[in-house]
MDTraj code that builds the backbone (N, CA, C; nanometers):
import mdtraj as md
import numpy as np

residues = "ARG GLY LEU GLU GLU ALA LYS VAL SER ILE LEU LEU ALA GLU PRO ASP ALA LEU VAL LEU LEU PRO ALA THR ASP GLY LEU HIS SER TRP VAL PRO ALA VAL ALA VAL LYS ASP PRO LYS ALA PRO PRO ILE VAL LYS ASP GLU ASN LEU SER TRP GLU ASP PHE ASN GLU ALA ILE PRO HIS MET ILE VAL SER MET LYS MET HIS ASN TRP PRO GLU ASP GLN ILE ASN MET HIS ILE GLN PHE TRP VAL ALA LEU GLN LEU HIS HIS TRP CYS HIS ALA PRO ASP VAL LEU LYS GLN ARG ALA LEU LEU LEU TYR GLN ALA GLN GLN ARG ARG TRP TRP HIS MET THR ILE ARG THR ALA GLN SER TRP SER LEU GLU GLU LEU ASN GLN ASP LEU ILE ALA GLU ALA ARG LYS GLU LEU PHE ASN GLU LYS ARG".split()
xyz = np.array([
    [1.0126, -0.8093, -0.7722],
    [1.0580, -0.9110, -0.6228],
    [0.8911, -0.9013, -0.5000],
    [0.9703, -0.8081, -0.5040],
    [0.8852, -0.7625, -0.3531],
    [0.6981, -0.7855, -0.4243],
    [0.6981, -0.7881, -0.5712],
    [0.4924, -0.7822, -0.5748],
    [0.5040, -0.8515, -0.6424],
    [0.5483, -1.0160, -0.6755],
    [0.5474, -1.0848, -0.7252],
    [0.5416, -1.1850, -0.5153],
    [0.6026, -1.1071, -0.4178],
    [0.5853, -1.2082, -0.2964],
    [0.4798, -1.1472, -0.1790],
    [0.4226, -1.0533, -0.2250],
    [0.2410, -0.9988, -0.1622],
    [0.1983, -1.0175, -0.2785],
    [0.2047, -1.0665, -0.4269],
    [0.1015, -1.1445, -0.4717],
    [0.0725, -1.3106, -0.3914],
    [0.1583, -1.3207, -0.3431],
    [0.1337, -1.4788, -0.3027],
    [0.1205, -1.4645, -0.2058],
    [0.1803, -1.3545, -0.0747],
    [0.1300, -1.3427, 0.1326],
    [-0.0173, -1.3060, 0.1287],
    [-0.0269, -1.2413, 0.0231],
    [-0.1919, -1.1987, 0.0229],
    [-0.2272, -1.2791, 0.0982],
    [-0.2487, -1.4290, -0.0223],
    [-0.3325, -1.5016, 0.0060],
    [-0.4039, -1.5722, 0.1701],
    [-0.2905, -1.5137, 0.2132],
    [-0.3317, -1.5540, 0.3936],
    [-0.3732, -1.4627, 0.5162],
    [-0.4115, -1.3730, 0.3974],
    [-0.5221, -1.2972, 0.4310],
    [-0.6310, -1.3533, 0.4982],
    [-0.6709, -1.4833, 0.4134],
    [-0.8268, -1.5390, 0.5353],
    [-0.7274, -1.7298, 0.5036],
    [-0.7723, -1.7170, 0.6412],
    [-0.6942, -1.8595, 0.6284],
    [-0.7641, -1.9706, 0.5961],
    [-0.8660, -1.9257, 0.4799],
    [-0.9863, -2.0295, 0.4614],
    [-1.0050, -1.9960, 0.2493],
    [-0.9299, -1.8787, 0.2812],
    [-0.9941, -1.8468, 0.0758],
    [-0.8850, -1.9695, 0.0655],
    [-0.9867, -1.9652, -0.1338],
    [-0.9259, -2.0496, -0.1886],
    [-0.9000, -2.0462, -0.3206],
    [-0.8010, -2.0972, -0.4265],
    [-0.7670, -1.9776, -0.5413],
    [-0.7491, -2.0650, -0.6504],
    [-0.8308, -2.0203, -0.7380],
    [-0.7879, -2.0905, -0.9031],
    [-0.7342, -2.1244, -0.9899],
    [-0.7178, -2.2412, -1.0041],
    [-0.5401, -2.2786, -1.0473],
    [-0.6379, -2.3722, -1.1748],
    [-0.5210, -2.3730, -1.2874],
    [-0.5250, -2.4305, -1.3887],
    [-0.4727, -2.5654, -1.3067],
    [-0.5048, -2.7065, -1.3706],
    [-0.4628, -2.8326, -1.4199],
    [-0.4075, -2.9075, -1.5208],
    [-0.2866, -2.9791, -1.4878],
    [-0.2766, -2.9928, -1.5709],
    [-0.3589, -3.0894, -1.7926],
    [-0.5086, -3.1506, -1.7008],
    [-0.5641, -3.1303, -1.8201],
    [-0.6457, -3.0059, -1.8140],
    [-0.5992, -2.9421, -1.8178],
    [-0.7149, -2.7642, -1.8803],
    [-0.8011, -2.7157, -1.8516],
    [-0.8469, -2.8346, -1.6703],
    [-0.9770, -2.7763, -1.6582],
    [-0.9271, -2.6958, -1.5059],
    [-0.9653, -2.5551, -1.4248],
    [-0.9285, -2.5613, -1.3571],
    [-1.0344, -2.6360, -1.1738],
    [-0.9211, -2.5559, -1.1400],
    [-0.9756, -2.6738, -0.9162],
    [-0.9618, -2.5340, -0.8430],
    [-1.0030, -2.5483, -0.7860],
    [-0.9822, -2.4700, -0.6412],
    [-0.8392, -2.5176, -0.5355],
    [-0.8441, -2.4624, -0.4711],
    [-0.6950, -2.5267, -0.3867],
    [-0.7434, -2.4252, -0.3137],
    [-0.6929, -2.4432, -0.1755],
    [-0.6549, -2.3761, -0.0215],
    [-0.5514, -2.3041, -0.0535],
    [-0.5590, -2.1664, -0.0116],
    [-0.4601, -2.0167, -0.0715],
    [-0.3291, -2.0387, 0.0197],
    [-0.3398, -2.1882, 0.1318],
    [-0.2301, -2.1992, 0.2124],
    [-0.1402, -2.3231, 0.1121],
    [-0.1883, -2.4253, 0.0725],
    [-0.2030, -2.5112, -0.0738],
    [-0.0772, -2.3824, -0.1278],
    [-0.0809, -2.2633, -0.2001],
    [-0.0225, -2.2376, -0.3155],
    [0.0997, -2.1262, -0.2494],
    [0.1236, -2.0838, -0.0846],
    [0.1923, -2.0221, -0.0038],
    [0.2784, -2.0488, -0.0325],
    [0.4502, -1.9800, -0.0852],
    [0.5758, -2.0090, -0.0937],
    [0.5843, -2.0496, 0.0785],
    [0.6560, -2.0833, 0.1432],
    [0.6403, -2.1122, 0.2874],
    [0.7349, -1.9864, 0.3551],
    [0.8063, -2.0303, 0.1870],
    [0.9691, -1.9310, 0.2935],
    [0.9709, -1.7788, 0.2177],
    [0.8291, -1.7775, 0.1572],
    [0.8341, -1.6393, 0.0706],
    [0.7483, -1.5294, 0.2659],
    [0.8877, -1.3978, 0.2189],
    [0.8727, -1.3093, 0.3848],
    [0.7517, -1.2731, 0.3620],
    [0.7426, -1.2043, 0.5011],
    [0.5471, -1.1299, 0.5647],
    [0.5226, -1.0364, 0.4691],
    [0.4430, -0.9996, 0.4214],
    [0.4061, -0.8582, 0.3583],
    [0.4345, -0.7560, 0.4851],
    [0.4952, -0.6699, 0.4211],
    [0.4891, -0.4994, 0.5557],
    [0.4029, -0.4330, 0.5025],
    [0.3286, -0.3718, 0.5777],
    [0.2196, -0.2418, 0.5348],
    [0.3159, -0.1311, 0.5140],
    [0.2419, -0.0935, 0.4257],
    [0.2742, 0.0955, 0.3563],
    [0.3031, 0.1117, 0.5969],
    [0.2620, 0.1350, 0.6457],
    [0.3384, 0.2474, 0.6999],
    [0.4222, 0.1412, 0.8131],
    [0.4899, 0.0297, 0.8125],
    [0.5432, 0.0510, 0.8813],
    [0.7054, 0.0248, 0.8370],
    [0.7200, 0.0397, 0.6695],
    [0.8265, 0.0707, 0.5933],
    [0.8754, 0.1622, 0.5779],
    [1.0267, 0.1888, 0.6004],
    [1.1472, 0.2282, 0.5735],
    [1.1395, 0.3372, 0.4896],
    [1.1647, 0.5123, 0.4810],
    [1.1723, 0.5963, 0.4009],
    [1.1972, 0.5695, 0.3124],
    [1.3004, 0.4721, 0.3063],
    [1.3900, 0.3850, 0.2254],
    [1.3222, 0.2844, 0.1289],
    [1.2792, 0.1969, 0.1816],
    [1.1779, 0.0833, 0.0982],
    [1.0306, 0.2130, 0.0250],
    [1.0161, 0.2142, 0.1533],
    [0.9109, 0.3094, 0.0362],
    [0.9488, 0.3823, -0.0478],
    [1.0204, 0.5088, -0.1171],
    [1.0873, 0.5340, -0.1679],
    [1.1155, 0.4505, -0.2896],
    [1.1555, 0.3186, -0.2450],
    [1.2130, 0.2373, -0.4141],
    [1.0244, 0.1226, -0.4022],
    [0.9956, 0.1054, -0.3534],
    [0.8507, 0.1128, -0.4049],
    [0.7157, 0.1701, -0.5365],
    [0.7819, 0.3594, -0.4706],
    [0.6613, 0.3773, -0.5656],
    [0.6897, 0.3954, -0.6995],
    [0.8449, 0.3362, -0.7434],
    [0.8474, 0.3525, -0.9332],
    [0.7090, 0.2288, -0.9538],
    [0.7690, 0.0896, -0.9038],
    [0.6762, -0.0298, -0.9105],
    [0.5663, -0.0254, -0.9280],
    [0.4803, 0.1365, -0.7930],
    [0.3717, 0.1163, -0.8493],
    [0.3496, 0.1798, -0.9589],
    [0.4232, 0.2606, -0.9533],
    [0.3351, 0.3510, -1.1102],
    [0.3564, 0.2025, -1.2166],
    [0.4240, 0.1667, -1.2657],
    [0.4750, 0.0549, -1.3435],
    [0.3127, 0.0011, -1.3768],
    [0.2862, -0.1040, -1.2412],
    [0.2170, -0.1877, -1.1942],
    [0.1216, -0.1034, -1.2328],
    [0.0526, -0.0014, -1.1751],
    [-0.1149, 0.0755, -1.1609],
    [-0.0467, 0.0667, -1.3850],
    [0.0194, 0.1499, -1.4948],
    [0.0207, 0.1257, -1.5800],
    [0.0624, 0.0022, -1.6162],
    [0.0563, -0.1157, -1.5413],
    [0.0676, -0.1785, -1.6146],
    [-0.0720, -0.2894, -1.6347],
    [-0.1380, -0.2333, -1.5745],
    [-0.2888, -0.2645, -1.5560],
    [-0.4443, -0.1800, -1.5260],
    [-0.2954, -0.0616, -1.6061],
    [-0.4415, -0.0017, -1.7064],
    [-0.5014, 0.0612, -1.6560],
    [-0.5068, 0.1423, -1.5152],
    [-0.5214, 0.2399, -1.4593],
    [-0.5493, 0.3504, -1.5469],
    [-0.6192, 0.4232, -1.5111],
    [-0.6939, 0.5832, -1.5312],
    [-0.5609, 0.6628, -1.5795],
    [-0.4884, 0.7232, -1.6235],
    [-0.3982, 0.8131, -1.5759],
    [-0.4020, 0.9488, -1.5201],
    [-0.5400, 1.0005, -1.4961],
    [-0.5688, 1.0645, -1.4263],
    [-0.5376, 1.0508, -1.2953],
    [-0.5695, 0.9319, -1.2169],
    [-0.5330, 0.8386, -1.0931],
    [-0.3733, 0.8261, -1.0505],
    [-0.3649, 0.7440, -1.1487],
    [-0.1942, 0.7493, -1.1308],
    [-0.0723, 0.8841, -1.1583],
    [-0.0885, 1.0407, -1.2176],
    [-0.0683, 1.0933, -1.1907],
    [-0.1136, 1.1330, -1.0436],
    [-0.2104, 1.1163, -1.0051],
    [-0.2806, 1.1750, -0.8306],
    [-0.2265, 1.1049, -0.7739],
    [-0.1746, 0.9796, -0.7682],
    [-0.0475, 0.8887, -0.6398],
    [0.0893, 0.9762, -0.7406],
    [0.0942, 0.9796, -0.8585],
    [0.2394, 1.0826, -0.8147],
    [0.2397, 1.2079, -0.7591],
    [0.1501, 1.2368, -0.7576],
    [0.1556, 1.3869, -0.6986],
    [0.1602, 1.3716, -0.5490],
    [0.0924, 1.2835, -0.5058],
    [0.0636, 1.2217, -0.3903],
    [0.1743, 1.2065, -0.3330],
    [0.3164, 1.0920, -0.3899],
    [0.4054, 1.0631, -0.3692],
    [0.4577, 1.1466, -0.3350],
    [0.4927, 1.2175, -0.4389],
    [0.6153, 1.3756, -0.3983],
    [0.5462, 1.5136, -0.3059],
    [0.4660, 1.4631, -0.2740],
    [0.4546, 1.5933, -0.1704],
    [0.4610, 1.5038, -0.0926],
    [0.4385, 1.3939, -0.0349],
    [0.4947, 1.3571, 0.0958],
    [0.6738, 1.3495, 0.1123],
    [0.7094, 1.3569, 0.0039],
    [0.8482, 1.3193, -0.0504],
    [0.9376, 1.4626, -0.0197],
    [0.8374, 1.5722, -0.0580],
    [0.8780, 1.7185, -0.0252],
    [0.8396, 1.7555, 0.0846],
    [0.7812, 1.7132, 0.1837],
    [0.6548, 1.7107, 0.3058],
    [0.8349, 1.8069, 0.3807],
    [0.8094, 1.8414, 0.4439],
    [0.8817, 1.8778, 0.5462],
    [0.9769, 1.7388, 0.6783],
    [0.8386, 1.6946, 0.7243],
    [0.8128, 1.5807, 0.8032],
    [0.9934, 1.4343, 0.7720],
    [0.9615, 1.4909, 0.6426],
    [1.0040, 1.3781, 0.6020],
    [1.1670, 1.3449, 0.6316],
    [1.2470, 1.4585, 0.6226],
    [1.3280, 1.4757, 0.6599],
    [1.3836, 1.5945, 0.7952],
    [1.2743, 1.4922, 0.9213],
    [1.3171, 1.5821, 1.0858],
    [1.3557, 1.4506, 1.0813],
    [1.4043, 1.4865, 1.2289],
    [1.4953, 1.4253, 1.3000],
    [1.3790, 1.3826, 1.3762],
    [1.2536, 1.3842, 1.3451],
    [1.1804, 1.2660, 1.4493],
    [1.1386, 1.2606, 1.4531],
    [1.1412, 1.0653, 1.4207],
    [1.1102, 0.9766, 1.3063],
    [0.9627, 0.9423, 1.3954],
    [0.8796, 0.9794, 1.4218],
    [0.7592, 0.9928, 1.4538],
    [0.6926, 1.0219, 1.3645],
    [0.7792, 1.2373, 1.3285],
    [0.7284, 1.2280, 1.2046],
    [0.7412, 1.2283, 1.0224],
    [0.8166, 1.1075, 1.0926],
    [0.8560, 1.0545, 0.9468],
    [0.7423, 0.8994, 0.9744],
    [0.7513, 0.8615, 1.0979],
    [0.6256, 0.7557, 0.9896],
    [0.5024, 0.7672, 1.0067],
    [0.4671, 0.8840, 1.0411],
    [0.3290, 0.9441, 1.0895],
    [0.2913, 1.0010, 0.9085],
    [0.3513, 1.0530, 0.8351],
    [0.3811, 1.0311, 0.6996],
    [0.3470, 0.8948, 0.6619],
    [0.4073, 0.7866, 0.6531],
    [0.4075, 0.7138, 0.5687],
    [0.3111, 0.6051, 0.6552],
    [0.1702, 0.6905, 0.7668],
    [0.0978, 0.5988, 0.8310],
    [-0.0858, 0.6949, 0.7165],
    [0.0450, 0.8343, 0.7319],
    [-0.1064, 0.9081, 0.6371],
    [-0.1450, 0.8081, 0.4537],
    [-0.0358, 0.8137, 0.4736],
    [-0.0254, 0.7889, 0.3252],
    [-0.0792, 0.6400, 0.2919],
    [-0.0769, 0.5447, 0.3755],
    [-0.1672, 0.3964, 0.4193],
    [-0.2590, 0.4309, 0.3891],
    [-0.3437, 0.4933, 0.5821],
    [-0.4117, 0.5257, 0.5551],
    [-0.4817, 0.6162, 0.4165],
    [-0.4702, 0.7564, 0.3681],
    [-0.5403, 0.8388, 0.2701],
    [-0.5675, 0.6739, 0.1079],
    [-0.4615, 0.6403, 0.1637],
    [-0.4523, 0.5552, -0.0314],
    [-0.5759, 0.4493, -0.0207],
    [-0.5985, 0.4119, 0.1195],
    [-0.6772, 0.3342, 0.1749],
    [-0.8892, 0.2977, 0.1975],
    [-0.8249, 0.5186, 0.2144],
    [-0.9440, 0.5204, 0.1827],
    [-0.9945, 0.5713, 0.1117],
    [-0.9145, 0.6391, 0.0335],
    [-0.9432, 0.6782, -0.1458],
    [-0.9553, 0.5409, -0.1943],
    [-0.9398, 0.4433, -0.1912],
    [-0.9503, 0.3027, -0.2451],
    [-1.1197, 0.2855, -0.2118],
    [-1.1296, 0.2872, -0.1125],
    [-1.3064, 0.2289, -0.0597],
    [-1.3866, 0.3164, -0.0612],
    [-1.3477, 0.4488, -0.1655],
    [-1.4469, 0.5440, -0.1925],
    [-1.4246, 0.6224, -0.3278],
    [-1.3939, 0.5259, -0.4170],
    [-1.3257, 0.5173, -0.5357],
    [-1.4242, 0.5354, -0.5691],
    [-1.5189, 0.6083, -0.7332],
    [-1.6202, 0.5808, -0.7359],
    [-1.7717, 0.6361, -0.7024],
    [-1.7288, 0.7283, -0.5832],
    [-1.8255, 0.7001, -0.5057],
    [-1.8862, 0.8664, -0.4553],
    [-1.9665, 0.9129, -0.3420],
    [-1.9350, 1.0339, -0.4186],
    [-1.7969, 1.0523, -0.2885],
    [-1.7794, 1.0254, -0.2102],
    [-1.7817, 1.0400, -0.0369],
    [-1.5632, 1.0793, -0.1765],
    [-1.5656, 1.0393, -0.2807],
    [-1.4139, 0.9618, -0.3480],
    [-1.3302, 1.1947, -0.3769],
    [-1.1983, 1.0855, -0.3340],
    [-1.1733, 1.3179, -0.3483],
    [-0.9761, 1.2662, -0.3476],
    [-0.9312, 1.4018, -0.4569],
    [-0.8093, 1.4289, -0.4907],
    [-0.6923, 1.3669, -0.4281],
    [-0.6211, 1.3090, -0.3590],
    [-0.5025, 1.2625, -0.2592],
    [-0.3693, 1.3387, -0.2877],
    [-0.4176, 1.3909, -0.4071],
    [-0.2256, 1.5103, -0.4201],
    [-0.2592, 1.6045, -0.3309],
    [-0.3463, 1.6991, -0.3254],
    [-0.3235, 1.7843, -0.1362],
    [-0.3199, 1.7244, -0.0289],
    [-0.2244, 1.7467, 0.0533],
    [-0.2031, 1.7032, 0.2080],
    [-0.2891, 1.7727, 0.2579],
    [-0.3495, 1.6646, 0.3339],
    [-0.3867, 1.6901, 0.4839],
    [-0.3323, 1.7586, 0.5783],
    [-0.3027, 1.8840, 0.5885],
    [-0.2166, 1.9060, 0.7862],
    [-0.2739, 1.8288, 0.8684],
    [-0.3837, 1.8556, 0.9211],
    [-0.4966, 1.8070, 1.0147],
    [-0.5164, 1.6612, 1.0494],
    [-0.5241, 1.5332, 0.9262],
    [-0.4975, 1.3991, 0.9319],
    [-0.3412, 1.3555, 0.9143],
    [-0.2472, 1.4713, 0.9112],
    [-0.1012, 1.3813, 0.9157],
    [-0.1114, 1.4007, 1.0795],
    [-0.0567, 1.5345, 1.1270],
    [-0.0660, 1.5484, 1.2307],
    [-0.1046, 1.4475, 1.3516],
    [-0.2772, 1.4061, 1.3011],
    [-0.3374, 1.3294, 1.3764],
    [-0.3151, 1.2192, 1.3459],
    [-0.2122, 1.1460, 1.2628],
    [-0.1336, 1.0297, 1.2207],
    [-0.0307, 0.9647, 1.3646],
    [0.0388, 1.1752, 1.3549],
    [0.1656, 1.1463, 1.4833],
    [0.1389, 1.1411, 1.5830],
    [-0.0216, 1.2060, 1.6019],
    [-0.0362, 1.1606, 1.7349],
    [-0.0561, 0.9874, 1.7899],
    [-0.1671, 0.9122, 1.7077],
    [-0.1668, 0.8173, 1.6906],
    [-0.0327, 0.7261, 1.7233],
    [0.0680, 0.7520, 1.6577],
    [0.2057, 0.6747, 1.6597],
    [0.2269, 0.7421, 1.7935],
    [0.1788, 0.8280, 1.8807],
    [0.2724, 0.8472, 1.9999],
    [0.2221, 0.8237, 2.1213],
    [0.0974, 0.8197, 2.1014],
    [0.0355, 0.7107, 2.1690],
    [0.0495, 0.5875, 2.2200],
    [0.0438, 0.5436, 2.0626],
    [0.0766, 0.4530, 2.0693],
    [0.1835, 0.3960, 2.1110],
    [0.3104, 0.4326, 2.1487],
    [0.4574, 0.4337, 2.1760],
    [0.4927, 0.4334, 2.3485],
    [0.3081, 0.5348, 2.3721],
    [0.4124, 0.4933, 2.5566],
    [0.2651, 0.4463, 2.6010],
])
top = md.Topology()
chain = top.add_chain()
for i, resn in enumerate(residues, 1):
    res = top.add_residue(resn, chain, resSeq=i)
    for name in ("N", "CA", "C"):
        top.add_atom(name, md.element.get_by_symbol(name[0]), res)
traj = md.Trajectory(xyz[None], top)
């Protein structure tokens, strides 16, 4: 359900976006994305704003979606190792909520940056967590809260 809502809600990112849809006559036509979105669909929640429970629930769905869309096996495994490392991180069960949120922010940032650099010389593996960047994510959240 969440992935389907995301597919529809993502169209709202660009208010002038158009979507190519098949017509009844077999031809395709461009339609404004806002006309396609279900107004009752809930907004997309960014990774960094998910709860740990929602994040853990989303992971298996992401893996299935990656496999369905023929992602390279090494990239799927890298993401699995990345998410497992986050779930095993000592901040995951810390009483300090900012530490938990920092892990989710770090995950969102790293995945976003990884996607932007894939197939470039700057690409890297997500498997090994960068403790300095995790601490920086916590500092960012702390300063945002003040």
